[in-house]
The first five atom37 places (N, CA, C, CB, O) and aatype in JSON, in Angstrom:
{
  "aatype": [12, 0, 3, 19, 12, 19, 6, 9, 14, 6, 15, 0, 9, 16, 6, 16, 13, 10, 0, 0, 15, 7, 14, 7, 7, 5, 2, 19, 2, 11, 19, 6, 16, 0, 19, 5, 12, 1, 19, 2, 9, 1, 0, 10, 3, 10, 0, 14, 18, 0, 10, 1, 11, 10, 11, 16, 10, 0, 7, 15, 11, 12, 16, 19, 7, 7, 6, 10, 9, 13, 16, 19, 1, 11, 18, 1, 16, 1, 6, 0, 2, 1, 9, 6, 0, 1, 11, 1, 9, 0, 3, 9, 19, 6, 6, 0, 8, 5, 1, 3, 0, 18, 1, 19, 11, 16, 1, 14, 15, 1, 0, 0, 11, 0, 1, 1, 19, 3, 0, 11, 11, 11, 11, 15, 15, 19, 11, 11, 12, 1, 7, 11, 14, 11, 10, 6],
  "atom_mask": [
    [1, 1, 1, 1, 1],
    [1, 1, 1, 1, 1],
    [1, 1, 1, 1, 1],
    [1, 1, 1, 1, 1],
    [1, 1, 1, 1, 1],
    [1, 1, 1, 1, 1],
    [1, 1, 1, 1, 1],
    [1, 1, 1, 1, 1],
    [1, 1, 1, 1, 1],
    [1, 1, 1, 1, 1],
    [1, 1, 1, 1, 1],
    [1, 1, 1, 1, 1],
    [1, 1, 1, 1, 1],
    [1, 1, 1, 1, 1],
    [1, 1, 1, 1, 1],
    [1, 1, 1, 1, 1],
    [1, 1, 1, 1, 1],
    [1, 1, 1, 1, 1],
    [1, 1, 1, 1, 1],
    [1, 1, 1, 1, 1],
    [1, 1, 1, 1, 1],
    [1, 1, 1, 0, 1],
    [1, 1, 1, 1, 1],
    [1, 1, 1, 0, 1],
    [1, 1, 1, 0, 1],
    [1, 1, 1, 1, 1],
    [1, 1, 1, 1, 1],
    [1, 1, 1, 1, 1],
    [1, 1, 1, 1, 1],
    [1, 1, 1, 1, 1],
    [1, 1, 1, 1, 1],
    [1, 1, 1, 1, 1],
    [1, 1, 1, 1, 1],
    [1, 1, 1, 1, 1],
    [1, 1, 1, 1, 1],
    [1, 1, 1, 1, 1],
    [1, 1, 1, 1, 1],
    [1, 1, 1, 1, 1],
    [1, 1, 1, 1, 1],
    [1, 1, 1, 1, 1],
    [1, 1, 1, 1, 1],
    [1, 1, 1, 1, 1],
    [1, 1, 1, 1, 1],
    [1, 1, 1, 1, 1],
    [1, 1, 1, 1, 1],
    [1, 1, 1, 1, 1],
    [1, 1, 1, 1, 1],
    [1, 1, 1, 1, 1],
    [1, 1, 1, 1, 1],
    [1, 1, 1, 1, 1],
    [1, 1, 1, 1, 1],
    [1, 1, 1, 1, 1],
    [1, 1, 1, 1, 1],
    [1, 1, 1, 1, 1],
    [1, 1, 1, 1, 1],
    [1, 1, 1, 1, 1],
    [1, 1, 1, 1, 1],
    [1, 1, 1, 1, 1],
    [1, 1, 1, 0, 1],
    [1, 1, 1, 1, 1],
    [1, 1, 1, 1, 1],
    [1, 1, 1, 1, 1],
    [1, 1, 1, 1, 1],
    [1, 1, 1, 1, 1],
    [1, 1, 1, 0, 1],
    [1, 1, 1, 0, 1],
    [1, 1, 1, 1, 1],
    [1, 1, 1, 1, 1],
    [1, 1, 1, 1, 1],
    [1, 1, 1, 1, 1],
    [1, 1, 1, 1, 1],
    [1, 1, 1, 1, 1],
    [1, 1, 1, 1, 1],
    [1, 1, 1, 1, 1],
    [1, 1, 1, 1, 1],
    [1, 1, 1, 1, 1],
    [1, 1, 1, 1, 1],
    [1, 1, 1, 1, 1],
    [1, 1, 1, 1, 1],
    [1, 1, 1, 1, 1],
    [1, 1, 1, 1, 1],
    [1, 1, 1, 1, 1],
    [1, 1, 1, 1, 1],
    [1, 1, 1, 1, 1],
    [1, 1, 1, 1, 1],
    [1, 1, 1, 1, 1],
    [1, 1, 1, 1, 1],
    [1, 1, 1, 1, 1],
    [1, 1, 1, 1, 1],
    [1, 1, 1, 1, 1],
    [1, 1, 1, 1, 1],
    [1, 1, 1, 1, 1],
    [1, 1, 1, 1, 1],
    [1, 1, 1, 1, 1],
    [1, 1, 1, 1, 1],
    [1, 1, 1, 1, 1],
    [1, 1, 1, 1, 1],
    [1, 1, 1, 1, 1],
    [1, 1, 1, 1, 1],
    [1, 1, 1, 1, 1],
    [1, 1, 1, 1, 1],
    [1, 1, 1, 1, 1],
    [1, 1, 1, 1, 1],
    [1, 1, 1, 1, 1],
    [1, 1, 1, 1, 1],
    [1, 1, 1, 1, 1],
    [1, 1, 1, 1, 1],
    [1, 1, 1, 1, 1],
    [1, 1, 1, 1, 1],
    [1, 1, 1, 1, 1],
    [1, 1, 1, 1, 1],
    [1, 1, 1, 1, 1],
    [1, 1, 1, 1, 1],
    [1, 1, 1, 1, 1],
    [1, 1, 1, 1, 1],
    [1, 1, 1, 1, 1],
    [1, 1, 1, 1, 1],
    [1, 1, 1, 1, 1],
    [1, 1, 1, 1, 1],
    [1, 1, 1, 1, 1],
    [1, 1, 1, 1, 1],
    [1, 1, 1, 1, 1],
    [1, 1, 1, 1, 1],
    [1, 1, 1, 1, 1],
    [1, 1, 1, 1, 1],
    [1, 1, 1, 1, 1],
    [1, 1, 1, 1, 1],
    [1, 1, 1, 1, 1],
    [1, 1, 1, 1, 1],
    [1, 1, 1, 1, 1],
    [1, 1, 1, 0, 1],
    [1, 1, 1, 1, 1],
    [1, 1, 1, 1, 1],
    [1, 1, 1, 1, 1],
    [1, 1, 1, 1, 1],
    [1, 1, 1, 1, 1]
  ],
  "atom_positions": [
    [[166.13, -33.23, 55.16], [167.02, -34.29, 55.24], [167.08, -34.96, 56.46], [168.22, -33.9, 54.93], [167.19, -34.25, 57.45]],
    [[167.02, -36.38, 56.64], [166.93, -36.86, 58.02], [168.21, -37.27, 58.5], [165.98, -37.97, 58.16], [169.09, -37.68, 57.74]],
    [[168.39, -37.15, 59.97], [169.75, -37.34, 60.37], [170.26, -38.51, 60.27], [169.96, -37.01, 61.54], [169.43, -39.42, 60.21]],
    [[171.47, -38.82, 60.23], [172.16, -40.08, 60.01], [172.73, -40.11, 61.45], [173.3, -40.11, 58.69], [173.25, -39.22, 62.13]],
    [[172.47, -41.45, 61.72], [172.84, -42.16, 63.11], [174.23, -42.66, 62.91], [171.8, -43.47, 63.55], [174.48, -43.56, 62.11]],
    [[175.15, -42.07, 63.64], [176.24, -42.79, 63.4], [177.2, -43.57, 64.19], [176.79, -42.14, 62.91], [177.65, -42.96, 65.17]],
    [[177.65, -44.82, 64.01], [177.63, -45.87, 64.65], [179.33, -45.68, 64.43], [176.64, -47.2, 64.11], [179.72, -45.8, 63.27]],
    [[180.47, -45.37, 65.63], [181.63, -45.42, 65.65], [181.98, -46.6, 66.06], [182.1, -44.52, 66.23], [181.39, -46.84, 67.12]],
    [[182.91, -47.78, 65.61], [183.29, -49.21, 66.34], [184.49, -48.94, 67.15], [183.65, -50.5, 65.25], [185.48, -48.27, 66.86]],
    [[184.2, -49.62, 68.27], [185.18, -49.52, 69.1], [186.73, -49.6, 68.62], [184.89, -50.46, 69.97], [187.69, -49.01, 69.11]],
    [[186.72, -50.45, 67.56], [187.94, -51.14, 66.93], [188.64, -49.44, 66.34], [187.4, -52.61, 65.39], [189.85, -49.35, 66.15]],
    [[188.0, -48.58, 66.17], [188.66, -47.47, 65.34], [188.99, -46.42, 66.65], [187.49, -46.73, 63.97], [189.91, -45.63, 66.47]],
    [[188.26, -46.39, 68.02], [188.76, -45.55, 68.85], [190.09, -45.83, 69.81], [187.71, -45.3, 69.52], [190.1, -46.89, 70.44]],
    [[190.77, -45.26, 69.9], [191.95, -45.41, 71.04], [191.87, -44.56, 72.02], [193.3, -45.23, 70.58], [191.63, -43.45, 71.55]],
    [[191.97, -44.54, 73.25], [191.69, -43.7, 74.59], [192.95, -43.65, 75.59], [190.4, -44.39, 75.44], [193.48, -44.71, 75.9]],
    [[193.38, -42.6, 76.04], [194.42, -42.26, 76.7], [193.96, -41.25, 77.78], [195.42, -41.77, 75.79], [193.37, -40.21, 77.48]],
    [[194.27, -41.6, 79.05], [193.91, -40.6, 80.02], [195.09, -39.92, 80.34], [193.28, -41.14, 81.22], [196.12, -40.56, 80.15]],
    [[195.23, -38.56, 80.86], [196.05, -37.93, 80.96], [195.39, -36.84, 82.5], [196.37, -37.37, 79.42], [194.22, -36.69, 82.85]],
    [[196.52, -36.33, 83.07], [196.33, -35.42, 83.96], [195.5, -34.1, 83.47], [197.61, -35.14, 84.44], [195.97, -33.37, 82.6]],
    [[194.4, -33.87, 84.0], [193.68, -32.38, 83.48], [194.5, -31.28, 84.07], [191.98, -32.13, 84.02], [195.42, -31.49, 84.86]],
    [[194.11, -30.08, 83.66], [194.49, -28.64, 84.32], [193.23, -28.27, 84.65], [195.26, -27.47, 83.38], [192.19, -28.91, 84.54]],
    [[193.46, -26.83, 85.18], [192.0, -26.24, 86.0], [191.79, -26.72, 87.42], [0.0, 0.0, 0.0], [192.66, -27.17, 88.17]],
    [[190.59, -26.58, 87.67], [190.3, -26.44, 89.02], [190.08, -27.87, 89.66], [189.08, -25.52, 89.17], [189.71, -28.76, 88.9]],
    [[190.28, -28.19, 91.05], [190.24, -29.61, 91.14], [191.28, -29.76, 92.35], [0.0, 0.0, 0.0], [191.34, -30.87, 92.88]],
    [[192.01, -28.87, 92.75], [192.98, -28.82, 93.86], [194.07, -30.12, 93.58], [0.0, 0.0, 0.0], [194.64, -30.52, 92.56]],
    [[194.07, -30.45, 94.66], [195.1, -31.83, 94.74], [194.93, -32.7, 93.81], [194.99, -32.69, 95.95], [195.8, -33.27, 93.15]],
    [[193.27, -32.85, 93.73], [192.53, -34.08, 92.89], [193.42, -34.09, 91.36], [190.55, -33.69, 92.59], [193.81, -35.09, 90.77]],
    [[193.56, -32.94, 91.03], [193.79, -32.7, 89.68], [195.25, -33.23, 89.6], [193.56, -31.12, 89.23], [195.53, -33.92, 88.62]],
    [[196.09, -33.0, 90.43], [197.56, -33.45, 90.08], [197.75, -34.76, 90.56], [198.69, -32.53, 90.69], [198.88, -35.18, 90.34]],
    [[196.94, -35.61, 91.19], [197.05, -36.88, 91.23], [196.45, -38.23, 90.5], [196.87, -36.92, 92.17], [196.88, -39.38, 90.51]],
    [[195.32, -37.64, 89.89], [194.29, -38.38, 89.17], [194.31, -38.01, 87.53], [192.83, -38.0, 89.87], [194.35, -36.84, 87.15]],
    [[194.29, -38.9, 86.8], [194.37, -38.59, 85.41], [192.89, -38.85, 84.83], [195.52, -39.49, 84.68], [192.43, -39.97, 84.61]],
    [[192.34, -37.87, 84.67], [190.86, -37.89, 84.53], [190.56, -37.02, 83.39], [190.09, -37.41, 85.82], [189.35, -36.78, 83.32]],
    [[191.26, -36.46, 82.47], [190.97, -36.16, 80.94], [191.46, -37.11, 80.03], [191.54, -34.88, 80.48], [192.55, -37.66, 80.1]],
    [[190.46, -37.29, 79.03], [190.56, -38.29, 78.41], [191.04, -37.7, 76.75], [189.18, -39.09, 78.65], [190.5, -36.69, 76.33]],
    [[192.1, -38.43, 75.86], [192.15, -38.2, 74.64], [192.1, -39.4, 73.86], [193.17, -37.49, 74.41], [192.76, -40.44, 73.94]],
    [[190.84, -38.92, 72.8], [190.44, -40.15, 71.89], [190.87, -39.9, 70.65], [188.97, -40.48, 71.79], [190.86, -38.8, 70.1]],
    [[191.3, -41.12, 70.13], [191.79, -40.99, 68.64], [190.93, -41.87, 67.91], [193.35, -41.41, 68.37], [190.69, -43.02, 68.26]],
    [[190.43, -41.28, 66.8], [189.48, -42.22, 65.9], [190.04, -42.16, 64.54], [187.87, -41.73, 65.85], [190.09, -41.18, 63.8]],
    [[190.53, -43.63, 64.27], [190.78, -43.62, 63.15], [189.56, -43.45, 61.93], [191.48, -44.69, 63.15], [188.54, -44.15, 61.9]],
    [[189.85, -42.5, 61.05], [188.6, -42.27, 60.42], [188.53, -43.16, 58.96], [188.44, -40.62, 60.2], [187.51, -43.06, 58.27]],
    [[189.56, -43.94, 58.57], [189.54, -44.92, 57.86], [188.85, -46.01, 57.9], [190.37, -45.16, 57.81], [188.59, -46.76, 56.97]],
    [[188.49, -46.13, 59.3], [187.81, -47.44, 59.86], [186.55, -46.99, 60.01], [188.36, -48.07, 61.24], [185.71, -47.72, 60.53]],
    [[186.27, -45.83, 59.62], [184.54, -45.6, 59.88], [183.61, -45.54, 58.57], [184.25, -44.05, 60.68], [182.41, -45.27, 58.51]],
    [[184.53, -45.87, 57.5], [183.95, -46.28, 56.17], [183.04, -44.94, 55.53], [182.93, -47.71, 56.44], [182.08, -45.21, 54.81]],
    [[183.31, -43.8, 55.76], [182.26, -42.64, 55.13], [182.68, -42.71, 53.71], [182.43, -40.91, 55.78], [183.63, -43.17, 53.07]],
    [[181.46, -41.99, 53.46], [181.38, -41.8, 51.75], [182.39, -40.68, 51.54], [179.71, -41.28, 51.05], [182.74, -39.91, 52.43]],
    [[182.88, -40.66, 50.13], [183.62, -39.36, 50.01], [183.33, -38.01, 50.38], [183.81, -39.22, 48.93], [184.04, -37.19, 50.96]],
    [[182.05, -37.94, 49.89], [181.95, -36.29, 50.28], [181.78, -36.01, 51.9], [180.47, -35.56, 49.47], [181.88, -34.87, 52.34]],
    [[181.5, -37.13, 52.78], [181.32, -36.9, 54.15], [182.93, -36.8, 54.76], [180.34, -38.17, 54.83], [183.15, -36.28, 55.85]],
    [[183.91, -37.33, 53.96], [185.11, -37.36, 54.41], [185.85, -35.96, 54.0], [185.75, -38.62, 53.88], [186.83, -35.56, 54.64]],
    [[185.34, -35.3, 52.95], [186.03, -34.14, 52.58], [185.67, -33.28, 53.72], [185.65, -33.57, 51.16], [186.51, -32.72, 54.43]],
    [[184.33, -33.18, 53.89], [183.54, -32.44, 54.92], [184.18, -32.6, 56.36], [182.02, -32.99, 54.94], [184.63, -31.63, 56.96]],
    [[184.19, -33.82, 56.87], [185.17, -33.92, 58.21], [186.43, -33.22, 57.91], [185.58, -35.52, 58.66], [186.8, -32.38, 58.73]],
    [[187.14, -33.43, 56.88], [188.24, -32.91, 57.15], [188.33, -31.44, 56.91], [189.13, -33.58, 56.52], [189.48, -31.02, 57.01]],
    [[187.45, -30.57, 56.62], [187.43, -29.35, 56.61], [186.93, -28.99, 58.23], [186.54, -28.86, 55.38], [187.49, -28.14, 58.91]],
    [[186.01, -29.64, 58.6], [185.26, -29.36, 59.96], [186.24, -29.7, 61.39], [183.81, -30.43, 59.96], [186.25, -29.1, 62.46]],
    [[186.93, -30.75, 61.01], [187.63, -31.04, 62.04], [189.04, -30.03, 62.11], [187.89, -32.57, 61.93], [189.61, -29.72, 63.15]],
    [[189.4, -29.65, 60.81], [190.72, -28.6, 61.15], [192.01, -29.16, 61.77], [0.0, 0.0, 0.0], [192.67, -30.07, 61.28]],
    [[192.24, -28.58, 62.79], [193.65, -28.88, 63.51], [193.44, -30.07, 64.27], [194.2, -27.69, 64.53], [194.38, -30.55, 64.89]],
    [[191.93, -30.79, 64.3], [192.05, -32.02, 65.34], [192.35, -33.42, 64.5], [190.5, -32.2, 66.26], [192.39, -34.56, 64.94]],
    [[192.58, -32.9, 63.04], [192.83, -34.06, 62.22], [194.29, -34.22, 62.01], [192.11, -33.96, 60.91], [194.89, -33.19, 61.68]],
    [[195.06, -35.44, 62.15], [196.11, -35.76, 61.9], [196.36, -35.81, 60.44], [196.31, -36.78, 62.54], [195.46, -35.69, 59.61]],
    [[197.93, -36.02, 60.07], [198.33, -36.26, 58.6], [197.79, -37.69, 58.39], [200.05, -36.12, 58.28], [197.25, -38.09, 57.36]],
    [[197.98, -38.33, 59.36], [197.62, -39.95, 59.23], [196.44, -40.32, 59.34], [0.0, 0.0, 0.0], [196.14, -41.51, 59.42]],
    [[195.4, -39.16, 59.34], [193.86, -40.1, 59.4], [193.41, -40.05, 60.48], [0.0, 0.0, 0.0], [192.26, -40.49, 60.45]],
    [[193.76, -39.68, 61.63], [193.41, -39.58, 63.1], [192.43, -38.38, 63.27], [194.75, -39.38, 64.03], [192.66, -37.27, 62.77]],
    [[191.35, -38.68, 64.0], [190.72, -37.36, 64.44], [190.81, -37.38, 66.16], [188.97, -37.26, 63.82], [190.3, -38.24, 66.89]],
    [[191.47, -36.38, 66.51], [191.88, -36.29, 68.12], [191.13, -35.42, 68.98], [193.28, -35.8, 68.33], [191.18, -34.22, 68.74]],
    [[190.37, -35.89, 70.04], [189.75, -34.98, 70.95], [190.09, -35.35, 72.26], [188.34, -34.92, 70.81], [189.89, -36.45, 72.78]],
    [[190.6, -34.36, 72.76], [190.88, -34.35, 74.34], [189.97, -33.48, 75.07], [192.34, -33.86, 74.69], [189.94, -32.28, 74.79]],
    [[189.17, -33.99, 76.04], [188.16, -33.63, 76.64], [188.8, -33.51, 78.35], [186.93, -34.72, 76.27], [189.55, -34.36, 78.84]],
    [[188.36, -32.38, 78.99], [188.92, -32.39, 80.33], [187.79, -31.29, 81.23], [190.7, -31.82, 80.24], [187.91, -30.63, 82.26]],
    [[186.88, -31.46, 80.43], [185.37, -30.5, 80.98], [185.15, -30.97, 82.37], [183.71, -30.86, 80.0], [185.01, -30.15, 83.28]],
    [[185.1, -32.55, 82.62], [184.39, -32.8, 83.86], [185.7, -33.49, 84.74], [182.92, -33.89, 83.62], [186.83, -33.68, 84.28]],
    [[185.23, -33.79, 86.09], [186.49, -34.33, 87.27], [186.38, -35.85, 87.4], [186.25, -33.64, 89.02], [186.91, -36.4, 88.37]],
    [[185.43, -36.86, 86.07], [185.55, -38.03, 86.44], [186.03, -38.32, 85.07], [184.36, -38.75, 87.08], [185.89, -37.48, 84.18]],
    [[186.69, -39.65, 84.84], [187.06, -40.24, 83.69], [186.09, -40.51, 82.67], [187.63, -41.31, 83.98], [186.26, -40.31, 81.46]],
    [[184.81, -41.09, 83.32], [183.78, -41.58, 82.72], [182.96, -40.53, 82.17], [183.11, -42.39, 83.53], [182.72, -40.77, 80.98]],
    [[182.4, -39.39, 82.6], [181.97, -38.12, 82.09], [182.9, -37.64, 81.05], [181.85, -37.13, 83.16], [182.35, -37.43, 79.97]],
    [[183.78, -37.48, 81.09], [184.9, -37.17, 79.92], [184.85, -37.95, 78.98], [186.26, -37.22, 80.27], [184.68, -37.37, 77.91]],
    [[184.96, -39.37, 78.91], [184.69, -40.29, 77.97], [183.31, -40.26, 77.17], [184.84, -41.47, 78.62], [183.08, -40.6, 76.01]],
    [[182.52, -39.79, 78.08], [180.85, -39.62, 77.34], [181.26, -38.31, 76.3], [179.22, -39.05, 78.8], [181.03, -38.23, 75.09]],
    [[181.83, -37.49, 77.02], [181.75, -36.14, 76.28], [182.65, -36.27, 75.0], [182.29, -34.86, 77.25], [182.4, -35.61, 74.0]],
    [[183.52, -36.99, 75.06], [184.41, -37.03, 74.08], [183.92, -37.93, 72.69], [185.67, -37.58, 74.75], [184.3, -37.64, 71.55]],
    [[182.91, -39.17, 73.04], [182.35, -39.73, 72.42], [181.11, -38.86, 71.35], [182.04, -40.61, 73.34], [180.83, -38.82, 70.16]],
    [[180.62, -38.22, 72.7], [179.73, -37.51, 71.79], [179.99, -36.47, 70.92], [178.89, -37.07, 72.4], [179.24, -36.19, 69.99]],
    [[181.18, -35.81, 71.2], [182.01, -34.77, 70.4], [182.26, -35.29, 69.01], [183.43, -34.47, 71.1], [181.92, -34.79, 67.93]],
    [[182.98, -36.47, 69.28], [182.88, -37.2, 67.74], [182.02, -37.55, 67.06], [183.31, -38.17, 67.59], [182.06, -37.2, 65.88]],
    [[180.9, -38.38, 67.52], [179.69, -38.5, 67.0], [178.99, -37.16, 66.23], [178.92, -38.96, 68.12], [178.47, -37.16, 65.12]],
    [[179.13, -36.07, 67.14], [178.1, -34.87, 66.68], [179.03, -34.71, 65.24], [177.98, -33.15, 67.95], [178.41, -34.83, 64.18]],
    [[180.5, -34.46, 65.19], [181.4, -34.04, 63.96], [181.29, -34.8, 62.75], [182.79, -34.11, 64.29], [181.36, -34.4, 61.58]],
    [[181.08, -36.26, 63.35], [180.85, -37.26, 62.04], [179.54, -37.07, 61.55], [181.0, -38.86, 62.35], [179.36, -36.84, 60.35]],
    [[178.6, -37.15, 62.35], [177.1, -36.66, 62.0], [177.1, -35.63, 61.16], [176.27, -36.21, 63.16], [176.66, -35.75, 60.01]],
    [[177.73, -34.17, 61.76], [177.67, -32.98, 60.48], [177.98, -33.18, 59.3], [178.44, -31.92, 60.6], [177.25, -32.93, 58.34]],
    [[179.39, -33.78, 59.23], [180.05, -34.37, 58.1], [178.92, -34.8, 56.89], [180.89, -35.69, 58.65], [178.82, -34.27, 55.78]],
    [[178.14, -35.86, 57.42], [177.01, -36.5, 56.83], [176.23, -35.54, 56.06], [176.18, -37.15, 57.83], [175.88, -35.86, 54.92]],
    [[175.91, -34.4, 56.54], [174.97, -33.31, 56.07], [175.27, -32.76, 54.92], [174.84, -32.28, 56.91], [176.15, -31.92, 54.73]],
    [[174.39, -33.3, 54.01], [175.09, -32.43, 52.24], [174.47, -31.15, 52.53], [174.34, -33.14, 50.24], [173.4, -30.83, 53.06]],
    [[175.72, -30.3, 51.9], [175.53, -28.91, 51.53], [174.47, -28.51, 50.37], [176.84, -28.44, 51.14], [174.47, -29.03, 49.26]],
    [[173.62, -27.54, 50.78], [172.63, -27.21, 49.95], [173.14, -26.91, 48.33], [171.97, -26.0, 50.63], [173.88, -25.93, 48.27]],
    [[172.9, -27.53, 47.07], [173.19, -27.22, 46.11], [172.62, -25.86, 45.34], [173.04, -28.23, 45.64], [171.44, -25.72, 45.03]],
    [[173.9, -24.66, 45.04], [173.51, -23.67, 44.91], [173.36, -23.72, 43.27], [174.32, -22.7, 45.63], [174.05, -24.43, 42.52]],
    [[172.38, -22.88, 42.9], [172.24, -22.52, 41.53], [172.63, -21.17, 40.97], [170.99, -22.69, 41.24], [171.86, -20.23, 41.15]],
    [[173.6, -21.03, 40.41], [173.83, -19.55, 40.02], [172.71, -18.86, 39.26], [175.06, -19.43, 39.15], [172.06, -19.32, 38.33]],
    [[172.61, -17.73, 39.82], [171.48, -16.84, 38.88], [172.38, -15.49, 38.68], [169.71, -16.43, 39.8], [173.28, -15.04, 39.37]],
    [[171.69, -14.95, 37.25], [172.23, -13.77, 36.85], [171.19, -12.53, 37.05], [172.68, -13.95, 35.39], [170.01, -12.88, 36.97]],
    [[171.38, -11.34, 37.26], [170.29, -10.45, 37.43], [170.11, -10.16, 35.82], [170.63, -9.05, 38.48], [171.01, -10.21, 34.99]],
    [[168.88, -9.89, 35.62], [168.12, -9.45, 34.06], [168.62, -8.32, 33.5], [166.54, -9.11, 34.1], [169.13, -7.43, 34.19]],
    [[168.5, -8.25, 32.03], [168.89, -6.81, 31.9], [168.05, -5.65, 32.12], [169.29, -6.63, 30.74], [168.46, -4.56, 31.73]],
    [[166.85, -5.75, 32.75], [166.11, -4.58, 33.29], [166.55, -4.5, 34.61], [164.58, -4.67, 33.21], [166.45, -3.36, 35.06]],
    [[167.12, -5.53, 35.57], [167.42, -5.22, 36.98], [168.68, -4.57, 36.65], [167.51, -6.49, 38.08], [169.02, -3.61, 37.34]],
    [[169.52, -5.03, 35.55], [170.85, -4.01, 36.06], [170.71, -2.6, 35.35], [172.54, -4.7, 35.57], [171.59, -1.75, 35.49]],
    [[169.42, -2.35, 34.46], [169.23, -0.74, 34.25], [168.49, -0.34, 35.21], [168.57, -0.23, 32.95], [168.36, 0.89, 35.23]],
    [[167.97, -0.88, 36.02], [167.33, -0.31, 37.32], [168.43, 0.16, 37.91], [166.54, -1.28, 38.28], [168.56, 1.37, 38.07]],
    [[169.49, -0.85, 38.36], [170.51, -0.35, 39.08], [171.34, 0.58, 38.85], [171.09, -1.06, 39.3], [171.82, 1.3, 39.73]],
    [[171.65, 0.64, 37.39], [172.15, 2.0, 37.02], [171.44, 3.23, 37.03], [172.55, 1.96, 35.87], [172.01, 4.32, 37.11]],
    [[170.19, 3.09, 36.95], [169.75, 4.26, 37.08], [169.39, 4.93, 38.03], [169.09, 4.35, 36.56], [169.04, 6.11, 37.97]],
    [[169.47, 3.96, 39.41], [169.23, 4.3, 40.69], [170.76, 4.99, 41.08], [168.7, 2.91, 41.6], [170.82, 5.94, 41.86]],
    [[171.84, 4.48, 40.53], [173.2, 4.91, 40.71], [173.51, 6.16, 40.16], [174.07, 4.01, 40.18], [174.42, 6.88, 40.58]],
    [[172.45, 6.57, 38.82], [172.93, 7.99, 38.32], [171.86, 8.87, 39.14], [172.85, 8.24, 36.45], [172.17, 10.05, 39.24]],
    [[170.98, 8.59, 39.59], [170.15, 9.52, 40.47], [170.62, 9.78, 41.69], [168.91, 9.09, 40.69], [170.39, 10.9, 42.15]],
    [[171.37, 8.8, 42.47], [171.96, 8.96, 43.86], [173.21, 10.14, 43.54], [172.6, 7.29, 44.52], [173.51, 11.02, 44.34]],
    [[173.74, 9.98, 42.44], [174.94, 10.52, 41.96], [174.59, 12.08, 41.85], [175.42, 9.81, 40.56], [175.19, 13.02, 42.37]],
    [[173.38, 12.09, 40.96], [173.0, 13.75, 41.05], [172.61, 14.35, 42.11], [171.99, 14.16, 40.28], [172.7, 15.56, 42.34]],
    [[172.04, 13.27, 43.0], [171.81, 14.11, 44.2], [172.78, 14.59, 44.99], [171.1, 13.54, 45.0], [172.76, 15.64, 45.63]],
    [[173.99, 13.46, 44.92], [175.09, 13.9, 45.83], [175.83, 14.95, 45.33], [176.0, 12.88, 46.14], [176.53, 15.54, 46.15]],
    [[175.85, 15.35, 44.11], [176.19, 16.46, 43.24], [175.67, 17.73, 43.5], [175.85, 16.2, 42.03], [176.38, 18.72, 43.34]],
    [[174.6, 17.81, 43.85], [173.82, 19.12, 44.37], [174.36, 19.54, 45.72], [172.19, 18.87, 44.54], [174.34, 20.69, 46.14]],
    [[174.86, 18.47, 46.36], [174.74, 18.82, 47.81], [176.19, 19.89, 48.06], [174.73, 17.2, 48.86], [176.39, 20.61, 49.04]],
    [[177.06, 19.71, 46.9], [178.25, 20.71, 47.0], [178.02, 22.22, 47.2], [0.0, 0.0, 0.0], [176.89, 22.65, 47.48]],
    [[178.99, 22.95, 47.08], [178.77, 24.3, 47.02], [178.43, 24.63, 45.53], [179.99, 25.08, 47.56], [178.89, 24.01, 44.57]],
    [[177.52, 25.74, 45.45], [177.2, 26.3, 44.06], [178.81, 26.83, 43.47], [175.91, 27.75, 44.22], [179.76, 27.26, 44.13]],
    [[178.69, 26.61, 42.15], [179.97, 26.94, 41.48], [179.33, 28.21, 40.65], [180.7, 25.56, 40.48], [178.22, 28.15, 40.12]],
    [[180.34, 29.57, 40.59], [180.06, 30.65, 40.4], [180.86, 30.74, 38.95], [180.38, 31.54, 41.59], [182.03, 30.46, 38.72]],
    [[180.01, 31.14, 38.2], [180.62, 31.31, 36.69], [180.64, 32.72, 36.21], [179.76, 30.49, 35.6], [181.07, 32.98, 35.09]]
  ]
}
């Protein structure tokens, strides 16, 4: 199965910058380097199976209104966080396009069932012999 290259239109993305937490000293308190990206999934024009899988994969990152929200505060620069957020969005949308393998249900044959029962009976008799001998 070939990888699907995902193109996310700019019109579907909304970015806001916020103050990041974590290391960085005073820089963290005065500079808004963390990015929160919102992607309108309706604008992505996904196939129905991809949309279902995206909702499952996204979990709590998906809003009721159909927006995918990613907050990235991994790096100390806005640009690096923007690139990381776009990468994460592209990765999850690309993964949603991967179809799951179709599983064909199988059943054990009558002979396989008989072998299993015989093995269980043999194991049972071995375990019975481990007990204390009965005096009659």
